N, C-alpha and C positions, 0 to 999 in steps of 0.2 A: 298350158304346157303339156307335152307328151309324157307318157308314163315314165320313160327313161329320164327325161328332164326333171320330173317331179321326184323320183328316186334319188337323183343327184342332189336336188335341193334340200332334202331332208336328210341326207347322209347314209341311205340304204342302198344295197344292191337291188337290182330290179325284182329278183325273185322274193326277197324279204318285203320289199315295198308292196308288191302285188297281193301277197299273202295277207298283209296288214290291212290294206284298203279293203279287200274283200270281206275280212272277218268283221270290219268296223262298218262296212257299207258306206264308205266316205263317198260324198257325191263325185261322180266321175269314174267310179270304179267299173262300171258297165262300159261306158264309151272310151276309156282310156285317155280322157282329156281332162286336166285337173286345173283349178284356179289356185293361184298362190295364197289368196285370202282365205280359202278353204283349208288348204294344208296347214296354214298357221294356227289353226283351231286345234289340230290333232298332234302337231309335231313342232320341236324346236329346230328351225332351219340351221344348216351348217353354213350356208352362204348368207352374209350379212349384207351384201351390196342391196341398197335399195330398202333397208329396213332399220336404219340408224337413228331415225327420229324418235324422240319422246313425244307422244301424241297425248295430249291432256284435255279431256272434256271438262268444260266449267259448267256445272249443271245444277239447277235447282228447280222443281217443278213450280215453284211459288214465284209469283211476279214481284218485282221490287227489292230483291235481295242482293242486287249489285253484281249480277254475272257479267254484264258487259263492262263495267267499271273495272272489275278484277281481271277479266280477260284483256282488255286494252292494257292497262299499265303493268300487268305482270309480263306481257309480251313485250311492251316497251323496255322494261328493265332488263329482260333477258336478251332483248336484241343489242344491247350496250356490249355484249361479249359473245354472242351466239347468233347464228343464223335463224331467223324465226319466221314462220307463217301463221297468220291469225286468220282462222277460218270464221266467218260470219255466218252462222248456221241457224239464224233466226230470221223469220219472215218479216219481223218488224225492221230489220236492217239498220239497227241503230249504230253499229260500229262503222258500217259502210257509209252512212250519211255523215259522219263526223270527218271523213277523210276525202270522199269523192263527191264532188258537186254535180258532176255530169251523169247522164244516164249509163247504167252499166249492164251488160248481156246478163240474163237470167242464168243462175247457176243450174237450173232445170233443164236448160238447153244442152247440157253436157252429160247429164246423168244416165240417159236410157231409160227413162221411166215410162211405163205404159206404151211399149212398143216402139219408143223412139231409139234411135241408134246411138250408143255412148260415144262420146267425142273426147279428145285429149283435152283436159281442163286447163293446162298451163296458160293458154291465150287469155284466159279469164283473170288471171292473177295480176294485181297491180303492186308496184313498188311504192310505199308511202314513206319510207325512211331508210337510213343505212341499216343493212341486215334485216330489215322489216318488211315483209310483204303481206298483202290482204287478199284473201279470196272473198269477193263481195257477194252480198246477198240481195234478193229482191222479194217483193211481196209474193211472187209467184211461187215461191218455196212452200207457202202454205198449202198448195195443192198436193203435197206429198203427204198423202193422209192414209191411203189404203193399199196394202201389199197385194198386188195383182199376181206376182210371181215370186217364188222363193228368193230370187236375187234381188227383190226389192228391198231387202233388210241390207244389202251389201252395196248399195250405190254409192255411197260416200267412200267406203273402204276402197273399192275398186278404182275410183276416181283419183285418190290420193296416193295409191301404191307407188306410181312412177316418181312422185315427189319426195318420198321418204328419204331418198339419198341427198337431196339438196338442202335439207334443213335440219337443225339440230333439235329444234322444238317446234311443234305444231300445236296451237292453242285452239280449240274449238268453243266458240261461244254459242251455247246451246239455248234453245227456245224455253220459255217457262211453262212446260207442258210435258205431258207424257204421251207416247205415241210413236209412229213410224219415223218421225224426224229425229227424236231423241234417240231411238233405238239404232238408227243408222250411226249417229255419233258414238254411241257406246260400243257398238260393234267394232268400230275401227279405232277406238282409243286404246291406249296402254294404261291410262290412269283416269280417274275421276276426281275433281276438286269441287267442293260444295261451298259457295258463298252463303253465309247466313247473317242477316242484318241483326244487330243486337237491339231486339225490340220485342214486345209482347207478340205472341202468335207466330213467331218465325219458325217455331218447331212443327207447325202444321205442314203436313205433306211429307215431312222427313222420312217417316216410315214407309210411305209408298215409293219413295226414290230409293230407298235401301232395298226394298223388295224388288224393284226393277233392276237394280244393280246386280242382285243376286241371281236373278233369272237370267240375265244377258251373260253372266259370268259362268252360270252352270250350263246353259244351252248353246251359247253362240260365241263367246269370246273368253277363253279361259285365261288369256293374258291380262284381262283387265283388273286393276288393282285400285284399292281405295287410297288415295293420296291424303285425303282428310278434308276437314271442314275448316273454313276461314271465316273468323267473326268480323264483320264489315260494319262501317259507320259507327265504330265503337266511341262512346263517350264516358264510359266508366260508370255507367248506372249501377248503383248498389242493388237496385230492385231486380236486376237481371243477373245477379251474381251466380245464379244457379243455371243460367242458360247453357254454359259449356258443359256442365255435368249432364243436361238433358241430351245435348247433341252427341256426347260420348256413348250413349247407349247404342248408337248405329254408326258413327264415323269418329276416327281419331281427330283431334282438334289441333291445328297449328299454334305454336307458340306465338308467332307473328300475328298481331291483331291490326286491321285497317282502321285508322282513326277517321273520324268525321272531319272533314277539312273543307273550306270553302274553295280552295284551289281546284278540286276535282271538278264541280260543275262549271267553274271558270274556264278551265282547259277545254272542257266539252262545248261550251258556249262559243268559245273563239276558235273552235276546230284546230286545236294546238296540241303538240305533245305536251305531257305533264311536266317534263324536265324543264321546259321553256317558261312554264308558269311559276312553279315553286319547288326548288330543290329539297326543301324539308319534307315535303309530302312525297315527292319522288323517292327519298330515302326509305321511306316506309314500304314501298313497293319493291325496292332493291332488297331490303331484308327479306321480304316475302319470297323473291327470287332465289336467293341464297338458301332458304329453308326448303324451298321446292326442290332445288338440285340435291341438296343434302339427302331429303327423304328418298328420292330417285335412286341415288347411289346405295343407300341402305337396302332398299327393296330389291335391288339387282343382285346384291351380294348373297 
């Protein structure tokens, strides 16, 4: 956008805006061309059109903690009363394979990585249920490893900016690793939610994830907030009574605990929504959705 458009976007007159971007050396201050995603790091916009989604990154660098399960069924629960987009941002594409049997185009074809021209990502989105859309993934996303340009950290953010006026919630199912893929997710997210399976060694890597969160929040996305950790596949083990206390050193812990239930793998094996398999288990995720919405409202106030 031009300098005049950018100034209007952040609620300043052109002179005030020019002085501020020059003093902060905000990218675009020399050329006079600005990206909305960059402006959002430095200003609170006065125009809310296109920025009304709550974007939640579901992340834990450790594998087997239930990121896809939490992402899927939290999104399903939210979609019962809100318009939701689930972004499968994991090269393993587990969420994609549960719902889409046919080949899907690679999300990499739309991102503008390594000299490719960025394309409108909307044609890649698939509707999988009422109020419930999916941006699918493929193994090719694993090639998003090395930042060749500064904008490579903003690829997902730029891709979903036009979508944020269409959805009330955008859930990003992140890969079990640190790196450029995760950094893209955290740079475009408003909140981070951390699934932690209630077993020994689940605290491994939590500190590294917290430090990544702090780095992104400090340097690239000041909007990013800790939504909290969700204890997953809980069976009430007394031996792990101190797990929540260990987590609280880094993340607030949700009151809602996701119980271990056979209905979850059954729904995934049948490629079905959880509500069609077991309403009692679905109730657990509805409770999580209510707490997520409560936490977001509290953090916004």
